[in-house]
C-alpha positions in Angstrom: -51.3 -49.1 -52.2 -54.7 -50.5 -50.1 -57.7 -50.0 -48.9 -56.9 -48.7 -45.6 -55.7 -45.0 -46.9 -60.4 -44.7 -47.3 -62.9 -44.3 -45.3 -66.5 -43.2 -44.9 -67.6 -39.9 -44.3 -71.3 -40.0 -42.8 -73.8 -37.5 -42.4 -76.9 -39.4 -41.4 -77.8 -41.8 -43.6 -75.7 -40.9 -45.7 -72.3 -42.6 -46.4 -69.7 -41.6 -49.2 -66.0 -42.5 -49.4 -62.6 -40.9 -49.0 -59.2 -41.4 -49.7 -57.7 -39.3 -46.6 -53.9 -38.6 -48.7 -56.2 -37.0 -52.0 -57.8 -35.0 -49.4 -54.5 -34.2 -47.4 -53.5 -32.7 -50.6 -56.3 -30.2 -50.8 -59.2 -31.8 -52.8 -62.2 -31.9 -51.6 -64.2 -35.3 -53.0 -65.7 -38.5 -52.8 -67.4 -41.9 -54.1 -71.1 -41.9 -53.2 -72.8 -45.3 -51.9 -76.5 -45.9 -52.6 -77.2 -44.7 -49.1 -79.2 -42.5 -47.4 -81.6 -41.3 -50.4 -85.0 -40.7 -51.4 -85.4 -42.6 -55.0 -87.5 -46.0 -55.0 -84.6 -47.7 -56.2 -86.0 -49.7 -54.2 -86.2 -47.4 -51.3 -84.2 -45.0 -49.5 -81.5 -45.1 -52.5 -78.7 -42.4 -53.2 -79.2 -42.4 -56.8 -77.4 -39.8 -58.5 -78.2 -39.9 -61.9 -81.3 -38.0 -64.1 -82.4 -40.8 -65.9 -86.3 -41.6 -66.9 -85.9 -44.6 -64.0 -86.3 -41.9 -61.5 -88.1 -38.0 -60.7 -85.5 -34.7 -61.2 -86.5 -33.5 -57.7 -85.3 -36.6 -55.6 -82.0 -36.7 -57.8 -82.2 -33.3 -56.9 -82.0 -33.6 -53.6 -80.0 -37.1 -53.0 -77.2 -34.6 -54.8 -77.9 -31.9 -51.9 -77.4 -34.7 -49.1 -74.2 -36.2 -51.0 -72.8 -32.8 -51.0 -73.4 -31.7 -47.6 -71.8 -35.1 -46.4 -68.7 -33.4 -48.1 -68.9 -30.1 -46.7 -70.3 -28.0 -49.8 -73.3 -26.2 -50.2 -74.3 -26.7 -53.3 -74.4 -28.5 -56.3 -70.9 -27.5 -58.2 -71.3 -31.1 -60.1 -70.0 -31.5 -63.8 -71.3 -34.9 -65.2 -70.3 -36.2 -68.6 -72.6 -37.7 -71.8 -70.6 -41.1 -71.3 -70.0 -42.9 -73.9 -66.9 -45.7 -73.1 -64.6 -43.7 -74.9 -61.4 -42.4 -74.6 -62.4 -37.5 -74.7 -61.1 -35.7 -72.2 -62.7 -32.6 -72.0 -61.6 -29.2 -69.6 -63.7 -28.0 -66.9 -63.1 -24.4 -67.3 -63.7 -24.3 -70.6 -67.9 -25.1 -70.4 -69.9 -21.7 -71.1 -72.4 -20.7 -68.4 -74.8 -21.2 -71.2 -74.1 -24.7 -72.4 -77.1 -26.7 -71.1 -76.1 -30.4 -72.3 -73.4 -32.7 -71.2 -70.6 -32.7 -73.0 -69.9 -36.2 -74.3 -67.1 -37.9 -73.4 -65.6 -40.2 -70.2 -63.6 -37.8 -68.0 -63.3 -33.9 -66.9 -59.8 -32.2 -65.9 -59.9 -28.7 -64.7 -58.8 -26.6 -61.8 -61.5 -23.7 -61.2 -62.5 -23.7 -57.8 -66.4 -22.7 -58.3 -66.5 -26.5 -60.2 -66.5 -29.8 -59.1 -65.5 -32.7 -62.4 -68.5 -35.5 -61.8 -68.5 -38.6 -63.4 -71.3 -41.7 -63.3 -70.1 -45.3 -62.2 -72.3 -48.4 -61.6 -69.4 -51.0 -61.9 -67.3 -48.9 -64.1 -64.2 -48.0 -62.4 -63.9 -44.1 -61.9 -60.4 -42.5 -60.8 -60.2 -39.2 -59.1 -56.3 -37.1 -59.5 -54.9 -34.4 -57.9 -52.5 -32.3 -58.2 -51.1 -30.4 -54.9 -48.1 -28.2 -57.0 -50.6 -27.4 -59.6 -54.0 -27.2 -58.3 -55.4 -29.1 -61.3 -57.5 -32.2 -60.4 -59.6 -34.8 -62.8 -61.9 -37.2 -62.6 -62.6 -40.4 -64.5 -64.8 -43.2 -65.7 -63.3 -46.5 -67.2 -65.2 -49.3 -68.0 -63.5 -52.1 -69.9 -64.1 -50.5 -73.2 -62.1 -46.6 -71.3 -59.8 -49.2 -70.4 -58.8 -50.6 -73.4 -58.5 -46.5 -74.6 -55.9 -45.9 -72.1 -58.6 -43.3 -71.0 -56.9 -42.4 -67.7 -53.6 -42.6 -69.7 -55.0 -39.7 -72.0 -55.9 -37.5 -68.6 -52.8 -37.8 -67.1 -51.5 -36.4 -70.8 -53.8 -34.1 -70.3 -53.0 -32.7 -67.3 -49.9 -32.1 -68.5 -50.6 -30.1 -71.2 -53.4 -27.9 -69.9 -51.9 -27.1 -66.6 -48.4 -28.2 -66.2 -49.1 -31.5 -64.1 -45.7 -33.4 -63.4 -47.4 -36.8 -63.5 -45.2 -37.6 -60.5 -46.4 -35.1 -58.1 -50.0 -36.7 -58.8 -52.4 -38.3 -55.9 -54.7 -40.6 -57.2 -57.6 -42.5 -56.0 -59.4 -45.7 -57.7 -63.2 -46.2 -56.5 -65.3 -49.0 -55.6 -65.9 -50.8 -58.8 -66.1 -54.8 -60.4 -63.8 -57.0 -58.9 -62.2 -59.5 -61.0 -63.5 -62.1 -59.0 -67.0 -61.0 -60.3 -66.4 -59.1 -64.1 -66.7 -61.4 -66.7 -65.7 -60.2 -70.2 -66.4 -62.3 -73.5 -63.6 -63.8 -76.3 -63.9 -60.6 -78.1 -63.2 -59.0 -74.7 -60.3 -60.8 -74.3 -58.8 -60.7 -78.4 -58.8 -57.0 -77.5 -57.0 -56.4 -74.9 -54.5 -58.8 -75.8 -53.6 -57.4 -79.1 -54.0 -54.1 -76.9 -51.4 -55.1 -74.5 -49.6 -57.7 -75.4 -47.7 -58.0 -72.1 -49.7 -57.2 -69.4 -53.8 -58.6 -70.6 -52.3 -61.9 -69.1 -51.7 -60.5 -65.9 -55.6 -58.7 -66.1 -57.4 -61.0 -67.5 -57.8 -64.4 -65.7 -60.7 -67.6 -66.0 -61.0 -68.6 -62.3 -61.3 -72.7 -61.4 -65.2 -73.4 -63.5 -65.6 -70.2 -64.7 -67.7 -69.7 -68.3 -65.9 -67.1 -69.1 -62.2 -64.8 -68.4 -62.7 -62.1 -65.7 -61.3 -58.8 -66.4 -59.1 -56.9 -63.2 -60.5 -53.5 -63.7 -58.5 -52.0 -60.8 -55.7 -53.4 -61.3 -55.1 -52.6 -65.5 -56.1 -49.1 -64.1 -53.7 -49.0 -61.5 -50.9 -50.1 -64.0 -51.8 -47.8 -66.8 -51.2 -44.8 -64.1 -48.3 -45.9 -63.7 -47.2 -46.1 -66.8 -48.5 -42.9 -67.2 -45.8 -41.4 -64.9 -47.9 -41.5 -61.3 -46.0 -42.9 -58.7 -47.3 -46.1 -57.3 -46.7 -45.2 -53.7 -49.4 -42.2 -54.6 -51.8 -44.6 -56.0 -54.7 -45.8 -53.8 -57.0 -48.5 -54.6 -60.4 -48.2 -52.0 -61.2 -52.4 -53.1 -64.5 -52.0 -52.7 -66.3 -54.0 -55.3 -69.7 -53.0 -56.1 -70.7 -56.1 -57.3 -69.9 -58.3 -54.7 -71.4 -55.0 -52.2 -75.2 -54.3 -53.7 -76.0 -53.7 -50.0 -73.3 -50.1 -50.1 -73.1 -49.4 -54.3 -75.1 -50.1 -57.5 -74.1 -52.4 -59.7 -75.4 -52.4 -63.2 -74.6 -55.9 -63.6 -76.3 -57.0 -60.6 -79.4 -55.1 -61.0 -80.5 -54.9 -64.6 -83.5 -56.6 -65.4 -84.8 -56.0 -62.1 -86.2 -52.3 -62.8 -83.9 -48.7 -63.4 -80.7 -48.8 -61.6 -78.9 -45.8 -59.7 -76.2 -44.2 -60.7 -73.0 -43.3 -58.1 -71.1 -40.3 -58.2 -66.8 -40.0 -58.0 -66.4 -36.4 -57.7 -63.7 -33.9 -57.4 -63.1 -30.0 -56.4 -61.3 -27.4 -54.3 -63.2 -25.7 -52.2 -63.4 -21.9 -53.0 -63.2 -21.0 -49.3 -59.5 -23.1 -49.4 -58.9 -21.0 -52.8 -60.1 -17.7 -51.1 -58.2 -18.5 -47.6 -61.5 -18.8 -45.8 -62.0 -21.2 -43.4 -63.9 -24.6 -45.1 -66.9 -25.5 -43.1 -66.6 -28.8 -41.5 -68.0 -32.1 -43.6 -69.3 -35.0 -42.2 -68.4 -37.5 -39.3 -65.1 -39.9 -40.1 -66.5 -43.0 -39.7 -63.4 -46.2 -39.7 
């Protein structure tokens, strides 16, 4: 499905991308941009990742602004120590005493007190929601995670943990490096052809006059979702390229070497007030 399913929700200078069908299915979520923050990356950047290149108080304020634009009053985001693999963790099992992030690249959950979140800065983020079971997931898929079928493992985990039927899922693919810009080496090409002998030729193309092959991350993950049983008409891709639009998004490939690169967040959850039947406070205004 096309990018017309996505709109920006704005509050002041902050802009978050939301997928209307996923929201209509009952899931609060958003894909962040770099706009409207307080981080010096280089200025007024909405960096949402804690790392050495930014002050913790900046990140805390940026998260507050991002979540406020989505109608949230407190930080319920749970992130991972992402390792570009296939490990999927259950959000509901995280103990209050855990202080270190778990190593992995996907969350599944159903607890309305928590939001699942993954970082990106060119990799593909995928958010999933099942309106029947109330379960949701957040997935980080770079080329290694895509090669490891992390989205397929996530759908299988939703089935096993929460009884989700794949055909009931709504999937949203956020901004990522597009096939027009995402170069990969020969070793990556060989790996994809070995693991995906049928699809690799469609996902990997060498544009005219290009030195390297280009990988279509959104297409590869969209195909894996469909193979996992998600209906194609329930899969929505934003169409935004992080490498082409560094005015809107952070891009590690474009910005590395110039200093610290900020991190985007893709987050999903269920509003606690929705779960209790109470009204939900209004979020930022929608902009077509």
